MARTORTOR-201584 format. One record per residue: residue number from 1; y, x, z of N, C-alpha, C in turn. Coordinates in Angstrom, 2 decimals. Example, Ala and Ser with C-alpha at 12.3 -4.5 7.8 and 13.67 -1.06 7.14 Angstrom:
// MARTORTOR-201584
+-----+---------+---------+---------+---------+---------+---------+---------+---------+---------+
| num |    n.py |    n.px |    n.pz |   ca.py |   ca.px |   ca.pz |    c.py |    c.px |    c.pz |
+-----+---------+---------+---------+---------+---------+---------+---------+---------+---------+
|   1 |   -5.69 |   13.19 |    7.80 |   -4.50 |   12.30 |    7.80 |   -3.30 |   13.20 |    7.80 |
|   2 |   -2.25 |   12.85 |    7.08 |   -1.06 |   13.67 |    7.14 |    0.03 |   12.90 |    7.87 |
+-----+---------+---------+---------+---------+---------+---------+---------+---------+---------+
//
This chain:
// MARTORTOR-201584
+-----+---------+---------+---------+---------+---------+---------+---------+---------+---------+
| num |    n.py |    n.px |    n.pz |   ca.py |   ca.px |   ca.pz |    c.py |    c.px |    c.pz |
+-----+---------+---------+---------+---------+---------+---------+---------+---------+---------+
|   1 |  -14.66 |    3.11 |   -7.91 |  -13.38 |    3.12 |   -8.62 |  -12.33 |    3.80 |   -7.71 |
|   2 |  -11.51 |    4.74 |   -8.32 |  -10.52 |    5.37 |   -7.60 |   -9.20 |    4.68 |   -7.82 |
|   3 |   -8.45 |    4.39 |   -6.64 |   -7.18 |    3.76 |   -6.71 |   -6.09 |    4.65 |   -6.25 |
|   4 |   -5.01 |    4.70 |   -7.01 |   -3.79 |    5.45 |   -6.54 |   -3.19 |    4.93 |   -5.30 |
|   5 |   -2.38 |    5.57 |   -4.54 |   -1.92 |    5.03 |   -3.24 |   -1.36 |    3.70 |   -3.26 |
|   6 |   -0.52 |    3.28 |   -4.24 |    0.12 |    1.99 |   -4.22 |   -0.98 |    0.91 |   -4.48 |
|   7 |   -1.88 |    1.19 |   -5.37 |   -2.94 |    0.27 |   -5.70 |   -3.91 |    0.13 |   -4.51 |
|   8 |   -4.08 |    1.19 |   -3.76 |   -4.96 |    1.04 |   -2.60 |   -4.37 |    0.08 |   -1.55 |
|   9 |   -3.07 |    0.29 |   -1.33 |   -2.34 |   -0.51 |   -0.31 |   -2.41 |   -2.04 |   -0.77 |
|  10 |   -2.12 |   -2.24 |   -2.07 |   -2.08 |   -3.60 |   -2.59 |   -3.45 |   -4.22 |   -2.49 |
|  11 |   -4.50 |   -3.46 |   -2.88 |   -5.93 |   -3.91 |   -2.85 |   -6.32 |   -4.23 |   -1.42 |
|  12 |   -6.07 |   -3.34 |   -0.49 |   -6.41 |   -3.57 |    0.88 |   -5.76 |   -4.65 |    1.56 |
|  13 |   -4.52 |   -5.02 |    1.16 |   -3.80 |   -6.13 |    1.82 |   -3.99 |   -7.36 |    1.03 |
|  14 |   -4.75 |   -7.40 |   -0.05 |   -5.18 |   -8.70 |   -0.69 |   -4.30 |   -9.09 |   -1.91 |
|  15 |   -3.53 |   -8.16 |   -2.40 |   -2.72 |   -8.40 |   -3.62 |   -1.29 |   -8.17 |   -3.38 |
|  16 |   -0.50 |   -8.29 |   -4.48 |    0.90 |   -8.06 |   -4.38 |    1.68 |   -8.98 |   -3.45 |
|  17 |    1.44 |  -10.18 |   -3.62 |    2.25 |  -11.15 |   -2.76 |    1.86 |  -11.08 |   -1.21 |
|  18 |    0.55 |  -10.98 |   -0.82 |    0.27 |  -10.83 |    0.51 |    0.72 |   -9.52 |    1.10 |
|  19 |    0.73 |   -8.43 |    0.34 |    1.19 |   -7.12 |    0.78 |    2.73 |   -7.23 |    0.98 |
|  20 |    3.41 |   -7.83 |    0.03 |    4.84 |   -7.97 |    0.22 |    5.23 |   -8.79 |    1.45 |
|  21 |    4.55 |   -9.90 |    1.69 |    4.81 |  -10.70 |    2.81 |    4.49 |   -9.99 |    4.17 |
|  22 |    3.38 |   -9.32 |    4.17 |    3.06 |   -8.66 |    5.45 |    3.96 |   -7.43 |    5.71 |
|  23 |    4.45 |   -6.76 |    4.71 |    5.27 |   -5.53 |    4.90 |    6.75 |   -5.80 |    4.90 |
|  24 |    7.15 |   -7.05 |    4.51 |    8.61 |   -7.42 |    4.47 |    9.31 |   -6.92 |    3.22 |
|  25 |    8.57 |   -6.79 |    2.12 |    9.16 |   -6.35 |    0.87 |    9.18 |   -7.59 |   -0.08 |
|  26 |    9.91 |   -7.52 |   -1.15 |    9.78 |   -8.56 |   -2.21 |    8.49 |   -8.29 |   -2.99 |
|  27 |    7.91 |   -9.35 |   -3.58 |    6.76 |   -8.94 |   -4.50 |    7.16 |   -8.09 |   -5.67 |
|  28 |    8.35 |   -8.23 |   -6.15 |    8.80 |   -7.32 |   -7.24 |    8.82 |   -5.87 |   -6.84 |
|  29 |    9.29 |   -5.64 |   -5.63 |    9.31 |   -4.27 |   -5.13 |    7.99 |   -3.70 |   -5.02 |
|  30 |    7.01 |   -4.43 |   -4.41 |    5.63 |   -3.96 |   -4.23 |    5.01 |   -3.72 |   -5.63 |
|  31 |    5.18 |   -4.71 |   -6.51 |    4.62 |   -4.51 |   -7.84 |    5.16 |   -3.24 |   -8.52 |
|  32 |    6.42 |   -2.96 |   -8.40 |    7.12 |   -1.78 |   -8.97 |    6.42 |   -0.46 |   -8.50 |
|  33 |    5.85 |   -0.46 |   -7.27 |    5.26 |    0.76 |   -6.82 |    4.07 |    1.25 |   -7.84 |
|  34 |    3.41 |    0.18 |   -8.36 |    2.38 |    0.59 |   -9.30 |    2.86 |    1.11 |  -10.62 |
|  35 |    4.05 |    0.75 |  -11.04 |    4.54 |    1.10 |  -12.36 |    5.36 |    2.42 |  -12.21 |
|  36 |    5.49 |    2.91 |  -11.06 |    6.29 |    4.24 |  -10.92 |    5.26 |    5.38 |  -10.55 |
|  37 |    4.15 |    5.39 |  -11.15 |    3.26 |    6.46 |  -10.99 |    2.23 |    6.17 |   -9.88 |
|  38 |    2.20 |    4.93 |   -9.28 |    1.26 |    4.70 |   -8.23 |    1.61 |    5.24 |   -6.86 |
|  39 |    2.77 |    5.78 |   -6.71 |    3.10 |    6.42 |   -5.42 |    3.79 |    5.32 |   -4.59 |
|  40 |    3.56 |    5.42 |   -3.32 |    4.25 |    4.48 |   -2.30 |    5.60 |    5.26 |   -1.94 |
|  41 |    6.68 |    4.57 |   -2.02 |    7.97 |    5.22 |   -1.58 |    7.88 |    5.74 |   -0.14 |
|  42 |    8.53 |    6.84 |    0.02 |    8.47 |    7.48 |    1.34 |    9.03 |    6.51 |    2.42 |
|  43 |   10.08 |    5.78 |    2.09 |   10.62 |    4.86 |    3.15 |    9.64 |    3.79 |    3.53 |
|  44 |    8.70 |    3.49 |    2.67 |    7.77 |    2.43 |    2.97 |    6.51 |    2.88 |    3.77 |
|  45 |    6.26 |    4.10 |    3.67 |    5.05 |    4.70 |    4.27 |    4.91 |    4.38 |    5.81 |
|  46 |    5.97 |    4.63 |    6.51 |    6.09 |    4.32 |    7.98 |    5.72 |    2.91 |    8.25 |
|  47 |    6.38 |    2.05 |    7.51 |    6.17 |    0.60 |    7.66 |    4.71 |    0.20 |    7.43 |
|  48 |    4.10 |    0.80 |    6.45 |    2.70 |    0.51 |    6.12 |    1.83 |    1.05 |    7.18 |
|  49 |    2.05 |    2.32 |    7.61 |    1.19 |    2.85 |    8.74 |    1.30 |    2.05 |    9.96 |
|  50 |    2.53 |    1.72 |   10.27 |    2.67 |    0.85 |   11.54 |    2.01 |   -0.40 |   11.48 |
|  51 |    2.06 |   -1.11 |   10.40 |    1.41 |   -2.38 |   10.07 |   -0.13 |   -2.14 |   10.19 |
|  52 |   -0.62 |   -1.15 |    9.57 |   -2.08 |   -0.84 |    9.65 |   -2.58 |   -0.59 |   11.05 |
|  53 |   -1.84 |    0.09 |   11.79 |   -2.26 |    0.42 |   13.17 |   -2.23 |   -0.88 |   13.99 |
|  54 |   -1.17 |   -1.71 |   13.90 |   -1.03 |   -2.92 |   14.65 |   -2.15 |   -3.92 |   14.28 |
|  55 |   -2.51 |   -3.92 |   13.04 |   -3.50 |   -4.98 |   12.52 |   -4.92 |   -4.38 |   12.25 |
|  56 |   -5.10 |   -3.09 |   12.59 |   -6.38 |   -2.57 |   12.48 |   -6.87 |   -2.65 |   11.02 |
|  57 |   -5.95 |   -2.21 |   10.13 |   -6.37 |   -2.23 |    8.70 |   -6.52 |   -0.74 |    8.31 |
|  58 |   -7.48 |   -0.48 |    7.42 |   -7.89 |    0.86 |    7.09 |   -6.98 |    1.50 |    5.96 |
|  59 |   -5.74 |    1.76 |    6.49 |   -4.82 |    2.58 |    5.63 |   -4.35 |    3.70 |    6.51 |
|  60 |   -4.57 |    4.93 |    5.97 |   -4.08 |    6.10 |    6.63 |   -3.08 |    6.91 |    5.87 |
|  61 |   -2.53 |    7.96 |    6.49 |   -1.54 |    8.69 |    5.78 |   -2.20 |    9.42 |    4.52 |
|  62 |   -3.48 |    9.79 |    4.68 |   -4.21 |   10.36 |    3.55 |   -4.25 |    9.33 |    2.35 |
|  63 |   -4.53 |    8.07 |    2.72 |   -4.51 |    7.10 |    1.58 |   -3.21 |    6.98 |    0.89 |
|  64 |   -2.10 |    7.13 |    1.68 |   -0.77 |    6.98 |    1.18 |   -0.40 |    8.25 |    0.31 |
|  65 |   -1.04 |    9.29 |    0.52 |   -0.71 |   10.56 |   -0.16 |   -1.68 |   10.74 |   -1.43 |
|  66 |   -2.97 |   10.46 |   -1.20 |   -3.88 |   10.72 |   -2.28 |   -4.56 |    9.51 |   -2.95 |
|  67 |   -4.54 |    8.45 |   -2.38 |   -5.23 |    7.31 |   -2.85 |   -6.59 |    7.23 |   -2.20 |
|  68 |   -7.46 |    6.43 |   -2.75 |   -8.81 |    6.33 |   -2.25 |   -9.80 |    5.74 |   -3.19 |
|  69 |  -11.07 |    6.00 |   -2.96 |  -12.08 |    5.46 |   -3.69 |  -12.62 |    4.24 |   -3.08 |
|  70 |  -12.77 |    3.09 |   -3.81 |  -13.25 |    1.89 |   -3.25 |  -14.45 |    1.39 |   -4.17 |
|  71 |  -15.22 |    0.50 |   -3.53 |  -16.38 |   -0.09 |   -4.22 |  -16.12 |   -1.07 |   -5.23 |
+-----+---------+---------+---------+---------+---------+---------+---------+---------+---------+
//
């Protein structure tokens, strides 16, 4: 299944609420990423990439730009 960038981040971090908690956003803000075309806002990308690097989570700049295929 192919996920758009926002869906990939939410999926990888375990859902809307866990993603919001880990990234410092409100759940409604993270949920809104899905309803605005599936793109992650530019201002959130650096936060996500820093989080992924610190916590060894498989989220890259390519995932934030293009999305990803998951099983």
